[in-house]
N, C-alpha and C positions, 0 to 999 in steps of 0.2 A: 504494500500500500504506500502510495507516494502523495505527500502534500506539497503542492507548489505554493510557496509563501508570497509570491509576488506576480500577480497577473492583472492586466487591465483589459477585460473582454470587450468585444465590439458591441456594446449595449447602447441604446439611445442615451445621449448625454455625453458619452465618452468620445464622440467625434470632436469635442471641444479641446481634448488633450492633443498637443502637437504631434505626438507619436502615433495617433490614430486619425490624424487629419488627412489632407491631400497626399502627403508623403508619409509613409508608415515608418515606425521606429527602426526597423531593420534596414531601411533604405537611407537613413540619415547618418552623416558623419558624427562620430567615428565608428558607428556600428556596421557600416556598409563595407565590411571586409570582403575580399574576393571569395572567401570560403563561406560567407553568410548565405544561407538558403532562403529563398522566398517564403514568406508566411502567408499562405493563401487566404486564410480566414481574415487576416487583417486587411489584405489587399481588397477583398470583396466586402469587407465589413459585415461578415456573416456569422451569426450566432451558431447556426447549424454546423458550419465548418469548424468553428472554434471547439465545439464539444466533440466533434469527430476527431480533431487533432489531439485533444485532451485524452480521449479514450485510447487512441493509437499509441500515445506516449506512455500509457499506463498510469496516468495521474488520477487519483481517486477524488481529491479535493483541491480546490484552488482558493487562495486567500486574495480577495479583491482589494487592491491598494489604490484608492483614489487620490486626488490631490486638490487642495484648495490653496491657491497661491496669490500673493499680492502683487508681484512685479512682472508676471507673464500672463498671457491669455491662456485659458484652458482649464479653469476650475470646474470640477464636477460636484454637484450638490450631493449631500448624504441621502436625500430622498431619491435621487436618480440611481445611486449605488444600490440602495435597498430595493428599488423597483425592479432592477435587473436580477439581483441575487435571490430575491424571494421567489422567483419562478423556478429556481433550481436549488432548493434548500439542502438537498443531499450532496450537491456537487460544489457549491460555492459558499465561502464564509466572508461576510461583509465587514470591512473596516470603515470607519468614518474618517473624515479629515477636517481640519480647521486651519484658518489663516490667522496667525497672531497679529496681523497688521491692524485690525480693528479694535473697538472697545473691548478690553480684556474680559469684562464681566459678561458681555454678550457672547464672546468666544467660549468662555467657560460654560455658559448655559447651553451653547450648541453641542458641546461635548456631552453634557448630561442628556440632551435630547437624542443625540445619535445613539448613545448606549442604552438608555432606559426606554425610550419610546420606539426607536427604530431597530434595536437589537444588534447594533454593531459590536464586534468583539474586540476592538482596539481602535486607537486614534493615531492618524498620521499627521505629522507636522513637518514642514520644510523650513527650518529657521532661516537659512541663507536666502530664501526667496521671499521673505516677508519685507514689508516696507516700514521702517528701514530694515536692512538685513540684520539678523541676530545670530549670536553664538548660542550654542546649546545650553550654556549656563547663564544666559541672560535672565535677570530678575523678572523681566516681563513674562517669561515662560513659566515661572514657578507656580502661579495660581492654576495654570493648565495642568501641570504635572500633579499638583495636589488633587485636583478634581479627578484625574485618571486613577490616582492611588486610591481615593475614596471609593471609586466605582469598581476597582479591582480589575482594570483592563490595562494591557501594555500600551506604551506609547512608542510609535515608530518614528524615528528621526531620520529623514532622508538627507544624507550627507555624502558629498563626493565633489569631484572637480567641476561638475556641471551644476551644482546647487548653490547659486549665488555669484556675486561679482568677484569673490576672492576665495581661493582654496583654503585660506586661513580659517574661514568660517566652518570648515569641516574637520577641524582638529578634534580627535576623539578624547583628548585630555579634558575638554569642556564637558563631554558626556560623563566622564568619570566623576567630575566634581558634582554635577547634578545628581548622578546616581547615588552618591554618598549622602547627599542631602535628602534623598527620597529612597531609603533602603527597601521599602515595601513595594516600590514600583519597578516593573521590568522595563528596561530601555532596549529597544531593538534599533541598531544602526543599519538602515537600508543603504545599499551600495558599500557598506562596511567602511565608510570614511575614506575611500580611495582618493588620493594616493597614499594616505597615511596607513599603510598596510601593517608595518611592524608596530606602530603605535596602537593601532586598533587591536592587534593581537595581545599586546601587553595589557591594555586597559581591560579587555575581556578576561584575561587570565587572573587578574587581581581584584576584579570588581564583579561579584557573583550575580548582580542583577543587570549586567550588560550582556546583550546577545548580539551576534553579528549575522547579517544577511548580505553576503558578498555578491549574490546573483551574477550578473554578466561579468563582473570583474574577476570572478573565479572561473566561470564556465566557458569563457571565450579565450582560446589559446593565444591569440594575438595580443592580449592585454599585458603590458609589461608588469612583472612582479605578481601576476595573478596566482602563480604557483605558491606564493607565500601564504595565501589564504588556505590552500590545501595543507600546508605545513602547520598552520594555526589549528586546524582540526586535531592534529596529533597533540599539539601543546595543550589543548583543552580536553584531551581524552574523548574527543567526539562530542562533547556537550556544548550547548549554547551557540551552535552554529546552525543556521537554517538554510534549506535549499529553496531557491527561487529562480524561475526562468527569466523574469523581467519581461515576459511577453507584453508587447510585440517587438521589443528590442531584439529578441531572439525567439525563434520557434521553440515550442515546448519540447519536441523530440530532440532537436539539435542541441538545446541547452543541456538536456540530460546526458546526451552523448559526451559533451564536454566534461560533465561531472564524472562520468564513468571512466574517463581517460586517466584519472588519478589513481584508479585501482585501489580504492580504500578497502580495508578489511570489511567483511560483511557487517560486523557490529557497528562500525563507524558509519557505513553507508546507510544502514537502517536508522541510526540516530539522526543523520543529516536529512534524510528524505521523509522521515515520518515521526519518530519518537520525540525529538526535540520540539517540533511544532505541536504535537499532541499534548506534551507536558505544559508548554507555554499557554495553550488555549484551554487546557483542562478537558480535553476530549476523552 
């Protein structure tokens, strides 16, 4: 059984995300490598093809990661996320997302609405894409972390070279500080803070409520230092690293092929592709 912890399906509303717009994620620099295979479901914006590809790849469940962003077009409302996932409750797990650019009390209320009213299982925040851009330990984010902790859901911080105007905003040391201030809250770093690979490994190693989701930065062989994420799996004894395809930046089947190329022991592969996600989500 495989849980893909990062997908953005071709649902109504998701066409507003750049990677599902006119040009699809796998066609956009830097993901458009010569080895990148076309993702037919994204190209056709077809739910039917998406689930066929999901089944062909052997994925049992997908975690839908939306985005609500302040400095780029393409936010998806939590209602749109749940409208799509509620039609496939056995296959998809909805996460909500909030933009910390606005009134922080209103943003905190949206977190509560997403979790309690809509049934979202976690909250996604992109600190570097807020207005103004924020670091993960910004005081402005603390009321949002507090609300997630109270609701008992993980917070996903999307952090990488493409999340904001400076890569400095993706330093995982900031997540470590926030995680120590909120020891009951699980922090997931989507894109695993690339290019801060070693730093992310070290933070996760010594901070038990920090999880890594390297997705394409580990699964695509052309990514420099991606193999260090695979080595991080051994450092963490297989724990607290999550598998995600980052569809449609990469097709689900091809992303799994990239993961399998590391030849993890069966125990670690099972932790990566299922057990860690099941533990985090309480499945």
